[in-house]
All heavy atoms as TSV, in Angstrom:
chain	resi	resn	atom	element	x	y	z
A	1	SER	N	N	16.897	5.136	-28.384
A	1	SER	CA	C	17.254	6.532	-28.183
A	1	SER	C	C	17.680	6.793	-26.744
A	1	SER	O	O	18.400	7.728	-26.481
A	1	SER	CB	C	16.086	7.436	-28.566
A	1	SER	OG	O	15.016	7.313	-27.641
A	2	GLY	N	N	17.200	5.995	-25.807
A	2	GLY	CA	C	17.609	6.178	-24.426
A	2	GLY	C	C	16.811	7.189	-23.641
A	2	GLY	O	O	17.160	7.497	-22.512
A	3	LEU	N	N	15.732	7.736	-24.217
A	3	LEU	CA	C	14.921	8.717	-23.485
A	3	LEU	C	C	13.867	8.023	-22.641
A	3	LEU	O	O	13.171	7.133	-23.109
A	3	LEU	CB	C	14.227	9.682	-24.437
A	3	LEU	CG	C	15.083	10.792	-25.022
A	3	LEU	CD1	C	14.235	11.672	-25.933
A	3	LEU	CD2	C	15.740	11.623	-23.950
A	4	LEU	N	N	13.752	8.449	-21.410
A	4	LEU	CA	C	12.725	7.962	-20.494
A	4	LEU	C	C	11.847	9.147	-20.141
A	4	LEU	O	O	12.340	10.169	-19.651
A	4	LEU	CB	C	13.348	7.384	-19.229
A	4	LEU	CG	C	12.364	7.052	-18.107
A	4	LEU	CD1	C	11.513	5.846	-18.483
A	4	LEU	CD2	C	13.098	6.807	-16.812
A	5	THR	N	N	10.547	9.043	-20.404
A	5	THR	CA	C	9.605	10.106	-20.081
A	5	THR	C	C	8.729	9.665	-18.931
A	5	THR	O	O	8.114	8.602	-18.975
A	5	THR	CB	C	8.716	10.452	-21.297
A	5	THR	OG1	O	9.549	10.837	-22.383
A	5	THR	CG2	C	7.765	11.584	-20.966
A	6	VAL	N	N	8.683	10.481	-17.891
A	6	VAL	CA	C	7.809	10.243	-16.745
A	6	VAL	C	C	6.655	11.220	-16.889
A	6	VAL	O	O	6.861	12.429	-17.013
A	6	VAL	CB	C	8.555	10.474	-15.412
A	6	VAL	CG1	C	7.648	10.199	-14.235
A	6	VAL	CG2	C	9.798	9.595	-15.347
A	7	HIS	N	N	5.428	10.676	-16.906
A	7	HIS	CA	C	4.233	11.495	-17.152
A	7	HIS	C	C	3.269	11.345	-15.992
A	7	HIS	O	O	2.922	10.231	-15.603
A	7	HIS	CB	C	3.574	11.052	-18.454
A	7	HIS	CG	C	2.318	11.779	-18.770
A	7	HIS	ND1	N	1.199	11.147	-19.237
A	7	HIS	CD2	C	1.988	13.086	-18.678
A	7	HIS	CE1	C	0.237	12.028	-19.414
A	7	HIS	NE2	N	0.695	13.200	-19.076
A	8	PHE	N	N	2.844	12.469	-15.440
A	8	PHE	CA	C	1.866	12.490	-14.363
A	8	PHE	C	C	0.665	13.310	-14.794
A	8	PHE	O	O	0.812	14.387	-15.354
A	8	PHE	CB	C	2.460	13.115	-13.093
A	8	PHE	CG	C	3.472	12.245	-12.438
A	8	PHE	CD1	C	4.807	12.365	-12.759
A	8	PHE	CD2	C	3.085	11.304	-11.516
A	8	PHE	CE1	C	5.749	11.558	-12.155
A	8	PHE	CE2	C	4.017	10.487	-10.902
A	8	PHE	CZ	C	5.350	10.619	-11.227
A	9	GLU	N	N	-0.531	12.806	-14.512
A	9	GLU	CA	C	-1.756	13.527	-14.837
A	9	GLU	C	C	-2.468	13.934	-13.560
A	9	GLU	O	O	-2.438	13.229	-12.559
A	9	GLU	CB	C	-2.693	12.648	-15.668
A	9	GLU	CG	C	-2.161	12.338	-17.040
A	9	GLU	CD	C	-3.127	11.497	-17.851
A	9	GLU	OE1	O	-4.280	11.302	-17.420
A	9	GLU	OE2	O	-2.722	11.030	-18.912
A	10	GLY	N	N	-3.137	15.072	-13.603
A	10	GLY	CA	C	-3.992	15.491	-12.506
A	10	GLY	C	C	-3.285	16.115	-11.319
A	10	GLY	O	O	-3.910	16.333	-10.290
A	11	LEU	N	N	-2.002	16.398	-11.445
A	11	LEU	CA	C	-1.283	17.048	-10.349
A	11	LEU	C	C	-1.058	18.510	-10.690
A	11	LEU	O	O	-0.664	18.842	-11.792
A	11	LEU	CB	C	0.065	16.372	-10.103
A	11	LEU	CG	C	0.002	14.933	-9.623
A	11	LEU	CD1	C	1.413	14.375	-9.513
A	11	LEU	CD2	C	-0.704	14.837	-8.292
A	12	ASN	N	N	-1.309	19.351	-9.718
A	12	ASN	CA	C	-1.099	20.786	-9.929
A	12	ASN	C	C	0.055	21.296	-9.081
A	12	ASN	O	O	0.037	22.413	-8.609
A	12	ASN	CB	C	-2.374	21.554	-9.585
A	12	ASN	CG	C	-3.491	21.242	-10.553
A	12	ASN	OD1	O	-3.235	20.975	-11.722
A	12	ASN	ND2	N	-4.713	21.260	-10.086
A	13	ALA	N	N	1.038	20.444	-8.881
A	13	ALA	CA	C	2.190	20.823	-8.076
A	13	ALA	C	C	3.448	20.245	-8.713
A	13	ALA	O	O	3.384	19.351	-9.538
A	13	ALA	CB	C	2.027	20.289	-6.652
A	14	GLU	N	N	4.569	20.787	-8.301
A	14	GLU	CA	C	5.833	20.294	-8.813
A	14	GLU	C	C	6.230	18.997	-8.126
A	14	GLU	O	O	5.988	18.812	-6.935
A	14	GLU	CB	C	6.919	21.346	-8.601
A	14	GLU	CG	C	6.690	22.587	-9.423
A	14	GLU	CD	C	7.909	22.960	-10.229
A	14	GLU	OE1	O	9.023	22.678	-9.794
A	14	GLU	OE2	O	7.723	23.535	-11.305
A	15	LEU	N	N	6.824	18.115	-8.896
A	15	LEU	CA	C	7.330	16.839	-8.386
A	15	LEU	C	C	8.841	16.857	-8.424
A	15	LEU	O	O	9.443	17.488	-9.286
A	15	LEU	CB	C	6.858	15.686	-9.268
A	15	LEU	CG	C	5.373	15.469	-9.379
A	15	LEU	CD1	C	5.102	14.457	-10.471
A	15	LEU	CD2	C	4.825	14.984	-8.069
A	16	VAL	N	N	9.441	16.150	-7.511
A	16	VAL	CA	C	10.882	15.933	-7.533
A	16	VAL	C	C	11.084	14.462	-7.888
A	16	VAL	O	O	10.583	13.579	-7.198
A	16	VAL	CB	C	11.525	16.255	-6.171
A	16	VAL	CG1	C	13.007	15.943	-6.199
A	16	VAL	CG2	C	11.280	17.706	-5.798
A	17	ILE	N	N	11.781	14.214	-8.988
A	17	ILE	CA	C	12.000	12.851	-9.453
A	17	ILE	C	C	13.501	12.616	-9.576
A	17	ILE	O	O	14.210	13.404	-10.202
A	17	ILE	CB	C	11.307	12.601	-10.804
A	17	ILE	CG1	C	9.812	12.829	-10.627
A	17	ILE	CG2	C	11.603	11.205	-11.315
A	17	ILE	CD1	C	8.997	12.560	-11.845
A	18	SER	N	N	13.939	11.544	-8.944
A	18	SER	CA	C	15.356	11.198	-8.975
A	18	SER	C	C	15.555	9.884	-9.704
A	18	SER	O	O	14.761	8.962	-9.568
A	18	SER	CB	C	15.904	11.058	-7.548
A	18	SER	OG	O	15.788	12.278	-6.861
A	19	LEU	N	N	16.626	9.813	-10.453
A	19	LEU	CA	C	17.072	8.580	-11.068
A	19	LEU	C	C	18.190	8.051	-10.181
A	19	LEU	O	O	19.150	8.769	-9.896
A	19	LEU	CB	C	17.584	8.843	-12.488
A	19	LEU	CG	C	18.163	7.653	-13.234
A	19	LEU	CD1	C	17.083	6.610	-13.513
A	19	LEU	CD2	C	18.817	8.100	-14.525
A	20	ARG	N	N	18.042	6.804	-9.717
A	20	ARG	CA	C	19.015	6.211	-8.801
A	20	ARG	C	C	19.555	4.910	-9.374
A	20	ARG	O	O	18.867	4.241	-10.142
A	20	ARG	CB	C	18.359	5.904	-7.449
A	20	ARG	CG	C	17.854	7.130	-6.729
A	20	ARG	CD	C	17.131	6.734	-5.447
A	20	ARG	NE	N	16.619	7.885	-4.742
A	20	ARG	CZ	C	17.225	8.470	-3.717
A	20	ARG	NH1	N	18.367	7.990	-3.274
A	20	ARG	NH2	N	16.704	9.522	-3.135
A	21	ASP	N	N	20.754	4.552	-8.932
A	21	ASP	CA	C	21.255	3.230	-9.274
A	21	ASP	C	C	20.699	2.235	-8.263
A	21	ASP	O	O	19.997	2.620	-7.325
A	21	ASP	CB	C	22.789	3.207	-9.365
A	21	ASP	CG	C	23.488	3.477	-8.044
A	21	ASP	OD1	O	22.838	3.432	-6.970
A	21	ASP	OD2	O	24.703	3.726	-8.067
A	22	VAL	N	N	20.995	0.950	-8.428
A	22	VAL	CA	C	20.415	-0.065	-7.546
A	22	VAL	C	C	20.943	0.025	-6.118
A	22	VAL	O	O	20.362	-0.548	-5.202
A	22	VAL	CB	C	20.613	-1.500	-8.095
A	22	VAL	CG1	C	19.791	-1.717	-9.337
A	22	VAL	CG2	C	22.080	-1.801	-8.327
A	23	ASN	N	N	22.029	0.767	-5.908
A	23	ASN	CA	C	22.554	0.984	-4.565
A	23	ASN	C	C	21.939	2.208	-3.894
A	23	ASN	O	O	22.296	2.543	-2.774
A	23	ASN	CB	C	24.079	1.121	-4.601
A	23	ASN	CG	C	24.739	-0.153	-5.061
A	23	ASN	OD1	O	24.377	-1.237	-4.608
A	23	ASN	ND2	N	25.695	-0.050	-5.967
A	24	GLY	N	N	21.022	2.888	-4.599
A	24	GLY	CA	C	20.341	4.039	-4.028
A	24	GLY	C	C	21.018	5.368	-4.264
A	24	GLY	O	O	20.521	6.406	-3.838
A	25	ARG	N	N	22.160	5.373	-4.940
A	25	ARG	CA	C	22.852	6.636	-5.215
A	25	ARG	C	C	22.089	7.438	-6.261
A	25	ARG	O	O	21.670	6.897	-7.290
A	25	ARG	CB	C	24.265	6.377	-5.721
A	25	ARG	CG	C	25.194	5.862	-4.648
A	25	ARG	CD	C	26.556	5.655	-5.230
A	25	ARG	NE	N	26.450	4.551	-6.199
A	25	ARG	CZ	C	27.390	3.665	-6.434
A	25	ARG	NH1	N	28.524	3.740	-5.813
A	25	ARG	NH2	N	27.206	2.689	-7.306
A	26	ILE	N	N	21.915	8.721	-5.994
A	26	ILE	CA	C	21.217	9.598	-6.940
A	26	ILE	C	C	22.151	9.914	-8.097
A	26	ILE	O	O	23.263	10.407	-7.903
A	26	ILE	CB	C	20.755	10.895	-6.255
A	26	ILE	CG1	C	19.724	10.575	-5.177
A	26	ILE	CG2	C	20.179	11.866	-7.284
A	26	ILE	CD1	C	19.293	11.767	-4.347
A	27	LEU	N	N	21.678	9.620	-9.306
A	27	LEU	CA	C	22.439	9.891	-10.520
A	27	LEU	C	C	22.018	11.203	-11.159
A	27	LEU	O	O	22.826	11.899	-11.767
A	27	LEU	CB	C	22.263	8.751	-11.520
A	27	LEU	CG	C	22.635	7.355	-10.996
A	27	LEU	CD1	C	22.260	6.303	-12.022
A	27	LEU	CD2	C	24.110	7.297	-10.655
A	28	GLU	N	N	20.727	11.526	-11.010
A	28	GLU	CA	C	20.175	12.734	-11.626
A	28	GLU	C	C	18.861	13.061	-10.925
A	28	GLU	O	O	18.100	12.162	-10.578
A	28	GLU	CB	C	19.925	12.463	-13.109
A	28	GLU	CG	C	19.897	13.669	-13.987
A	28	GLU	CD	C	19.877	13.284	-15.463
A	28	GLU	OE1	O	20.509	12.278	-15.854
A	28	GLU	OE2	O	19.204	14.001	-16.208
A	29	THR	N	N	18.593	14.341	-10.724
A	29	THR	CA	C	17.330	14.771	-10.117
A	29	THR	C	C	16.744	15.876	-10.973
A	29	THR	O	O	17.462	16.784	-11.403
A	29	THR	CB	C	17.551	15.285	-8.672
A	29	THR	OG1	O	18.061	14.224	-7.883
A	29	THR	CG2	C	16.243	15.771	-8.065
A	30	LYS	N	N	15.430	15.784	-11.207
A	30	LYS	CA	C	14.731	16.806	-11.995
A	30	LYS	C	C	13.430	17.175	-11.300
A	30	LYS	O	O	12.876	16.397	-10.531
A	30	LYS	CB	C	14.437	16.307	-13.404
A	30	LYS	CG	C	15.700	16.062	-14.206
A	30	LYS	CD	C	15.394	15.820	-15.648
A	30	LYS	CE	C	16.698	15.686	-16.411
A	30	LYS	NZ	N	16.484	15.614	-17.835
A	31	THR	N	N	12.945	18.358	-11.615
A	31	THR	CA	C	11.691	18.853	-11.064
A	31	THR	C	C	10.769	19.218	-12.219
A	31	THR	O	O	11.214	19.764	-13.222
A	31	THR	CB	C	11.940	20.105	-10.191
A	31	THR	OG1	O	12.881	19.755	-9.181
A	31	THR	CG2	C	10.674	20.584	-9.533
A	32	GLY	N	N	9.482	18.912	-12.072
A	32	GLY	CA	C	8.508	19.241	-13.106
A	32	GLY	C	C	7.108	18.971	-12.612
A	32	GLY	O	O	6.913	18.509	-11.487
A	33	SER	N	N	6.131	19.231	-13.467
A	33	SER	CA	C	4.747	19.064	-13.027
A	33	SER	C	C	3.947	18.068	-13.864
A	33	SER	O	O	2.988	17.502	-13.371
A	33	SER	CB	C	4.029	20.409	-13.024
A	33	SER	OG	O	4.068	20.984	-14.306
A	34	THR	N	N	4.304	17.834	-15.109
A	34	THR	CA	C	3.541	16.904	-15.943
A	34	THR	C	C	4.450	15.901	-16.646
A	34	THR	O	O	4.290	14.707	-16.493
A	34	THR	CB	C	2.715	17.667	-16.997
A	34	THR	OG1	O	1.903	18.624	-16.334
A	34	THR	CG2	C	1.809	16.724	-17.746
A	35	PHE	N	N	5.419	16.385	-17.421
A	35	PHE	CA	C	6.351	15.534	-18.155
A	35	PHE	C	C	7.769	15.820	-17.693
A	35	PHE	O	O	8.182	16.975	-17.633
A	35	PHE	CB	C	6.291	15.803	-19.664
A	35	PHE	CG	C	5.044	15.327	-20.316
A	35	PHE	CD1	C	3.996	16.193	-20.530
A	35	PHE	CD2	C	4.931	14.013	-20.729
A	35	PHE	CE1	C	2.834	15.758	-21.145
A	35	PHE	CE2	C	3.770	13.567	-21.343
A	35	PHE	CZ	C	2.722	14.449	-21.547
A	36	ILE	N	N	8.498	14.771	-17.401
A	36	ILE	CA	C	9.910	14.911	-17.065
A	36	ILE	C	C	10.662	13.866	-17.874
A	36	ILE	O	O	10.271	12.693	-17.903
A	36	ILE	CB	C	10.158	14.705	-15.555
A	36	ILE	CG1	C	9.399	15.778	-14.768
A	36	ILE	CG2	C	11.635	14.735	-15.235
A	36	ILE	CD1	C	9.421	15.578	-13.278
A	37	GLU	N	N	11.723	14.285	-18.562
A	37	GLU	CA	C	12.495	13.362	-19.388
A	37	GLU	C	C	13.894	13.170	-18.821
A	37	GLU	O	O	14.530	14.117	-18.359
A	37	GLU	CB	C	12.611	13.878	-20.821
A	37	GLU	CG	C	11.351	13.710	-21.620
A	37	GLU	CD	C	11.578	13.962	-23.097
A	37	GLU	OE1	O	12.589	14.577	-23.469
A	37	GLU	OE2	O	10.719	13.534	-23.868
A	38	PHE	N	N	14.331	11.930	-18.871
A	38	PHE	CA	C	15.704	11.581	-18.518
A	38	PHE	C	C	16.346	10.964	-19.750
A	38	PHE	O	O	15.741	10.129	-20.415
A	38	PHE	CB	C	15.735	10.547	-17.383
A	38	PHE	CG	C	15.328	11.082	-16.050
A	38	PHE	CD1	C	14.015	10.985	-15.627
A	38	PHE	CD2	C	16.252	11.676	-15.205
A	38	PHE	CE1	C	13.626	11.462	-14.394
A	38	PHE	CE2	C	15.879	12.160	-13.967
A	38	PHE	CZ	C	14.570	12.058	-13.553
A	39	ASP	N	N	17.570	11.363	-20.047
A	39	ASP	CA	C	18.317	10.765	-21.149
A	39	ASP	C	C	19.204	9.676	-20.567
A	39	ASP	O	O	20.197	9.955	-19.891
A	39	ASP	CB	C	19.163	11.821	-21.850
A	39	ASP	CG	C	19.902	11.257	-23.052
A	39	ASP	OD1	O	19.736	10.053	-23.362
A	39	ASP	OD2	O	20.648	12.019	-23.680
A	40	LEU	N	N	18.823	8.436	-20.810
A	40	LEU	CA	C	19.572	7.291	-20.285
A	40	LEU	C	C	20.663	6.831	-21.235
A	40	LEU	O	O	21.352	5.855	-20.958
A	40	LEU	CB	C	18.620	6.127	-19.996
A	40	LEU	CG	C	17.465	6.409	-19.038
A	40	LEU	CD1	C	16.625	5.164	-18.854
A	40	LEU	CD2	C	17.973	6.925	-17.709
A	41	GLY	N	N	20.820	7.535	-22.341
A	41	GLY	CA	C	21.767	7.126	-23.369
A	41	GLY	C	C	23.199	7.010	-22.895
A	41	GLY	O	O	23.972	6.224	-23.421
A	42	HIS	N	N	23.579	7.772	-21.897
A	42	HIS	CA	C	24.966	7.735	-21.423
A	42	HIS	C	C	25.159	6.818	-20.210
A	42	HIS	O	O	26.248	6.737	-19.662
A	42	HIS	CB	C	25.464	9.152	-21.118
A	42	HIS	CG	C	24.653	9.886	-20.097
A	42	HIS	ND1	N	23.460	10.486	-20.385
A	42	HIS	CD2	C	24.878	10.103	-18.779
A	42	HIS	CE1	C	22.978	11.040	-19.289
A	42	HIS	NE2	N	23.822	10.831	-18.300
A	43	PHE	N	N	24.083	6.123	-19.797
A	43	PHE	CA	C	24.186	5.172	-18.688
A	43	PHE	C	C	24.358	3.762	-19.229
A	43	PHE	O	O	23.852	3.422	-20.292
A	43	PHE	CB	C	22.932	5.220	-17.802
A	43	PHE	CG	C	22.798	6.499	-17.031
A	43	PHE	CD1	C	21.807	7.411	-17.346
A	43	PHE	CD2	C	23.654	6.786	-15.981
A	43	PHE	CE1	C	21.670	8.589	-16.638
A	43	PHE	CE2	C	23.532	7.970	-15.267
A	43	PHE	CZ	C	22.542	8.873	-15.593
A	44	GLU	N	N	25.055	2.931	-18.460
A	44	GLU	CA	C	25.250	1.539	-18.854
A	44	GLU	C	C	23.932	0.772	-18.774
A	44	GLU	O	O	23.000	1.204	-18.091
A	44	GLU	CB	C	26.262	0.878	-17.917
A	44	GLU	CG	C	27.650	1.443	-18.034
A	44	GLU	CD	C	28.629	0.715	-17.127
A	44	GLU	OE1	O	28.355	-0.443	-16.740
A	44	GLU	OE2	O	29.667	1.300	-16.820
A	45	THR	N	N	23.872	-0.366	-19.459
A	45	THR	CA	C	22.692	-1.219	-19.321
A	45	THR	C	C	22.609	-1.716	-17.884
A	45	THR	O	O	23.630	-1.869	-17.213
A	45	THR	CB	C	22.761	-2.424	-20.281
A	45	THR	OG1	O	23.931	-3.171	-19.999
A	45	THR	CG2	C	22.764	-1.978	-21.731
A	46	GLY	N	N	21.397	-1.932	-17.411
A	46	GLY	CA	C	21.210	-2.408	-16.046
A	46	GLY	C	C	19.896	-1.939	-15.469
A	46	GLY	O	O	19.027	-1.413	-16.170
A	47	VAL	N	N	19.758	-2.111	-14.178
A	47	VAL	CA	C	18.538	-1.759	-13.454
A	47	VAL	C	C	18.737	-0.421	-12.762
A	47	VAL	O	O	19.771	-0.175	-12.127
A	47	VAL	CB	C	18.181	-2.850	-12.421
A	47	VAL	CG1	C	16.961	-2.454	-11.612
A	47	VAL	CG2	C	17.957	-4.184	-13.117
A	48	TYR	N	N	17.727	0.432	-12.878
A	48	TYR	CA	C	17.730	1.752	-12.246
A	48	TYR	C	C	16.397	1.950	-11.524
A	48	TYR	O	O	15.431	1.229	-11.774
A	48	TYR	CB	C	17.941	2.852	-13.290
A	48	TYR	CG	C	19.298	2.776	-13.932
A	48	TYR	CD1	C	19.512	2.011	-15.073
A	48	TYR	CD2	C	20.380	3.450	-13.381
A	48	TYR	CE1	C	20.762	1.918	-15.649
A	48	TYR	CE2	C	21.638	3.369	-13.952
A	48	TYR	CZ	C	21.825	2.606	-15.079
A	48	TYR	OH	O	23.067	2.516	-15.646
A	49	LEU	N	N	16.360	2.926	-10.659
A	49	LEU	CA	C	15.142	3.245	-9.909
A	49	LEU	C	C	14.731	4.670	-10.205
A	49	LEU	O	O	15.567	5.581	-10.244
A	49	LEU	CB	C	15.381	3.080	-8.404
A	49	LEU	CG	C	15.891	1.718	-7.953
A	49	LEU	CD1	C	16.268	1.760	-6.481
A	49	LEU	CD2	C	14.855	0.645	-8.205
A	50	ILE	N	N	13.430	4.859	-10.398
A	50	ILE	CA	C	12.846	6.195	-10.510
A	50	ILE	C	C	12.141	6.463	-9.193
A	50	ILE	O	O	11.251	5.706	-8.787
A	50	ILE	CB	C	11.838	6.277	-11.682
A	50	ILE	CG1	C	12.561	6.080	-13.008
A	50	ILE	CG2	C	11.092	7.589	-11.672
A	50	ILE	CD1	C	13.495	7.201	-13.381
A	51	ASP	N	N	12.528	7.514	-8.523
A	51	ASP	CA	C	12.043	7.846	-7.187
A	51	ASP	C	C	11.274	9.168	-7.270
A	51	ASP	O	O	11.858	10.201	-7.585
A	51	ASP	CB	C	13.255	7.966	-6.264
A	51	ASP	CG	C	12.911	8.168	-4.815
A	51	ASP	OD1	O	11.751	8.479	-4.505
A	51	ASP	OD2	O	13.821	8.027	-3.985
A	52	CYS	N	N	9.954	9.122	-7.049
A	52	CYS	CA	C	9.094	10.311	-7.147
A	52	CYS	C	C	8.621	10.732	-5.766
A	52	CYS	O	O	8.123	9.903	-5.001
A	52	CYS	CB	C	7.868	10.007	-8.002
A	52	CYS	SG	S	8.246	9.300	-9.600
A	53	GLU	N	N	8.777	12.015	-5.459
A	53	GLU	CA	C	8.308	12.539	-4.185
A	53	GLU	C	C	7.305	13.656	-4.425
A	53	GLU	O	O	7.515	14.518	-5.271
A	53	GLU	CB	C	9.477	13.072	-3.365
A	53	GLU	CG	C	10.429	12.005	-2.911
A	53	GLU	CD	C	11.528	12.556	-2.037
A	53	GLU	OE1	O	11.258	13.471	-1.242
A	53	GLU	OE2	O	12.661	12.059	-2.160
A	54	HIS	N	N	6.192	13.596	-3.653
A	54	HIS	CA	C	5.136	14.599	-3.775
A	54	HIS	C	C	4.381	14.662	-2.447
A	54	HIS	O	O	3.787	13.662	-2.024
A	54	HIS	CB	C	4.187	14.224	-4.914
A	54	HIS	CG	C	3.017	15.122	-5.073
A	54	HIS	ND1	N	3.150	16.450	-5.411
A	54	HIS	CD2	C	1.696	14.903	-4.943
A	54	HIS	CE1	C	1.944	16.988	-5.482
A	54	HIS	NE2	N	1.054	16.068	-5.195
A	55	HIS	N	N	4.415	15.804	-1.782
A	55	HIS	CA	C	3.713	16.001	-0.512
A	55	HIS	C	C	3.981	14.873	0.486
A	55	HIS	O	O	3.060	14.230	0.986
A	55	HIS	CB	C	2.208	16.153	-0.728
A	55	HIS	CG	C	1.831	17.411	-1.417
A	55	HIS	ND1	N	1.987	18.650	-0.859
A	55	HIS	CD2	C	1.294	17.616	-2.645
A	55	HIS	CE1	C	1.570	19.570	-1.704
A	55	HIS	NE2	N	1.148	18.970	-2.802
A	56	ASN	N	N	5.249	14.612	0.749
A	56	ASN	CA	C	5.687	13.586	1.707
A	56	ASN	C	C	5.271	12.167	1.324
A	56	ASN	O	O	5.304	11.276	2.157
A	56	ASN	CB	C	5.215	13.906	3.123
A	56	ASN	CG	C	5.837	15.178	3.645
A	56	ASN	OD1	O	6.992	15.480	3.354
A	56	ASN	ND2	N	5.081	15.943	4.404
A	57	GLN	N	N	4.854	11.945	0.098
A	57	GLN	CA	C	4.586	10.602	-0.398
A	57	GLN	C	C	5.698	10.240	-1.373
A	57	GLN	O	O	6.208	11.099	-2.096
A	57	GLN	CB	C	3.238	10.518	-1.100
A	57	GLN	CG	C	2.066	10.712	-0.178
A	57	GLN	CD	C	0.750	10.565	-0.922
A	57	GLN	OE1	O	0.707	10.486	-2.136
A	57	GLN	NE2	N	-0.337	10.529	-0.178
A	58	ARG	N	N	6.033	8.965	-1.392
A	58	ARG	CA	C	7.139	8.528	-2.233
A	58	ARG	C	C	6.722	7.287	-3.023
A	58	ARG	O	O	6.158	6.357	-2.468
A	58	ARG	CB	C	8.329	8.196	-1.347
A	58	ARG	CG	C	9.576	7.881	-2.073
A	58	ARG	CD	C	10.697	7.725	-1.074
A	58	ARG	NE	N	11.914	7.379	-1.767
A	58	ARG	CZ	C	12.969	6.914	-1.172
A	58	ARG	NH1	N	12.971	6.739	0.122
A	58	ARG	NH2	N	14.036	6.616	-1.862
A	59	ILE	N	N	7.025	7.304	-4.315
A	59	ILE	CA	C	6.782	6.158	-5.191
A	59	ILE	C	C	8.113	5.810	-5.851
A	59	ILE	O	O	8.788	6.685	-6.383
A	59	ILE	CB	C	5.737	6.487	-6.276
A	59	ILE	CG1	C	4.398	6.835	-5.639
A	59	ILE	CG2	C	5.588	5.326	-7.252
A	59	ILE	CD1	C	3.396	7.395	-6.621
A	60	VAL	N	N	8.472	4.539	-5.800
A	60	VAL	CA	C	9.707	4.083	-6.428
A	60	VAL	C	C	9.348	3.009	-7.453
A	60	VAL	O	O	8.642	2.063	-7.145
A	60	VAL	CB	C	10.692	3.516	-5.381
A	60	VAL	CG1	C	11.954	3.016	-6.061
A	60	VAL	CG2	C	11.021	4.565	-4.333
A	61	LYS	N	N	9.831	3.196	-8.668
A	61	LYS	CA	C	9.607	2.230	-9.747
A	61	LYS	C	C	10.940	1.770	-10.305
A	61	LYS	O	O	11.878	2.560	-10.436
A	61	LYS	CB	C	8.770	2.840	-10.880
A	61	LYS	CG	C	7.376	3.229	-10.486
A	61	LYS	CD	C	6.559	2.004	-10.217
A	61	LYS	CE	C	5.118	2.377	-9.883
A	61	LYS	NZ	N	4.296	1.235	-9.635
A	62	ARG	N	N	11.011	0.507	-10.639
A	62	ARG	CA	C	12.214	-0.078	-11.193
A	62	ARG	C	C	12.142	-0.033	-12.713
A	62	ARG	O	O	11.103	-0.332	-13.308
A	62	ARG	CB	C	12.325	-1.526	-10.726
A	62	ARG	CG	C	13.601	-2.207	-11.108
A	62	ARG	CD	C	13.603	-3.606	-10.547
A	62	ARG	NE	N	12.732	-4.441	-11.346
A	62	ARG	CZ	C	13.135	-5.467	-12.062
A	62	ARG	NH1	N	14.401	-5.818	-12.055
A	62	ARG	NH2	N	12.299	-6.159	-12.787
A	63	ILE	N	N	13.233	0.357	-13.356
A	63	ILE	CA	C	13.297	0.341	-14.811
A	63	ILE	C	C	14.555	-0.423	-15.224
A	63	ILE	O	O	15.527	-0.508	-14.467
A	63	ILE	CB	C	13.305	1.758	-15.428
A	63	ILE	CG1	C	14.502	2.554	-14.936
A	63	ILE	CG2	C	12.019	2.487	-15.127
A	63	ILE	CD1	C	14.725	3.813	-15.728
A	64	VAL	N	N	14.522	-0.984	-16.413
A	64	VAL	CA	C	15.657	-1.733	-16.936
A	64	VAL	C	C	16.114	-1.061	-18.212
A	64	VAL	O	O	15.326	-0.832	-19.134
A	64	VAL	CB	C	15.265	-3.210	-17.207
A	64	VAL	CG1	C	16.447	-3.945	-17.822
A	64	VAL	CG2	C	14.803	-3.883	-15.942
A	65	ARG	N	N	17.377	-0.714	-18.262
A	65	ARG	CA	C	17.973	-0.169	-19.489
A	65	ARG	C	C	18.722	-1.310	-20.153
A	65	ARG	O	O	19.641	-1.870	-19.604
A	65	ARG	CB	C	18.937	0.964	-19.166
A	65	ARG	CG	C	19.761	1.358	-20.370
A	65	ARG	CD	C	20.032	2.798	-20.427
A	65	ARG	NE	N	21.038	3.221	-21.363
A	65	ARG	CZ	C	21.080	3.013	-22.664
A	65	ARG	NH1	N	20.167	2.270	-23.235
A	65	ARG	NH2	N	22.015	3.501	-23.423
A	66	ASP	N	N	18.288	-1.637	-21.388
A	66	ASP	CA	C	18.981	-2.719	-22.099
A	66	ASP	C	C	19.472	-2.283	-23.444
A	66	ASP	O	O	19.373	-1.190	-23.834
A	66	ASP	CB	C	18.096	-3.943	-22.244
A	66	ASP	CG	C	16.745	-3.636	-22.876
A	66	ASP	OD1	O	16.534	-2.529	-23.387
A	66	ASP	OD2	O	15.901	-4.536	-22.862
């Protein structure tokens, strides 16, 4: 289906989550507090990065769309 769900527990603040390509270019940015969904169906297969920012902290996770 191409849906990617990012789920955070225990946070009472909004998060900014960006979907990036492997070169760091932002493809899509969303804001939410618990569940955030990205539709990867229109992106090519390959490696992407999920970049989460919260109170000046940053977490980057690699995902593979196949």
